[in-house]
C-alpha positions, -999 to +999 in steps of 0.1 A: -009+545+425+020+569+419+049+540+419+031+526+386+020+561+363+057+577+342+066+603+356+081+627+323+045+641+309+015+624+290+025+618+253-003+626+222-021+593+215-034+604+173-046+632+148-085+634+153-102+670+172-108+648+201-072+639+209-069+626+239-034+627+263-023+591+277+004+576+303+023+548+296+031+528+329+061+531+342+061+499+363+050+469+347+062+444+315+040+455+280+027+420+272+026+408+232-012+420+239-007+458+244-014+456+284+005+463+311+013+435+336+030+433+369+029+403+394+006+418+419+018+384+448-016+361+434-009+333+410-016+357+381-003+388+368-024+417+373-029+441+346-019+477+359-048+499+343-070+481+362-040+480+388-045+514+386-089+521+383-091+502+418-070+525+437-088+551+428-125+540+423-124+511+444-127+467+435-142+459+404-178+440+410-185+400+391-185+408+356-172+445+349-142+451+336-122+486+331-128+502+296-106+524+281-120+554+264-088+569+242-085+527+231-054+522+239-044+490+261-010+507+277-024+536+290-028+546+329-048+588+328-074+579+354-092+606+330-096+579+302-101+546+320-139+533+331-157+509+344-181+492+323-192+457+309-170+435+283-207+436+263-191+477+264-160+473+263-163+451+226-184+476+214-156+503+220-131+475+207-158+469+169-164+508+169-128+523+173-118+492+145-095+478+173-108+444+182-095+416+168-097+378+189-104+356+161-071+334+158-082+312+136-092+307+095-122+285+083-097+269+071-079+259+104-109+252+124-119+227+095-090+217+100-087+208+144-120+191+135-104+166+106-079+163+129-096+153+159-116+131+147-096+110+118-061+109+131-048+095+166-033+124+180-049+143+210-070+177+217-037+184+237-010+184+211-043+196+178-042+224+206-004+229+204+001+230+172-028+256+166-016+279+197-044+274+212-066+259+247-068+220+250-104+227+263-107+251+233-105+224+207-131+208+224-153+231+218-148+237+184-150+199+180-179+199+198-198+232+179-194+254+209-178+274+189-173+278+154-214+261+149-226+277+122-194+264+100-202+237+081-179+207+086 
């Protein structure tokens, strides 16, 4: 675990009265999402904060995530990391104003549906055009995502 912690002292993250001190990962790659990742020898990369947490407290159970009490996705300070559900994690993000998963606008959803129904473009082509996965295109078209939106 020590290999992932930065050698220098923690830095302040905000100016609130409950100011927390965060630590950045020393190893790994900072992804656009703000999380540090590293190649663990498995098929997929692993988040550094999850690795650090599991090294200290044991593996996560199915459906569990590691939540950041400090709302800094890059933080690996053990006192800022807690085990919890995805729902609790999303509530944390909503409370702090850091939740922003909406990649597509209403206009883009309407356009995806129009392209799929009226053009010879494949779901793969539409997905590439909008920077989403092919499966997501099908979910949009079938109303599994954005279902309440008028077509």
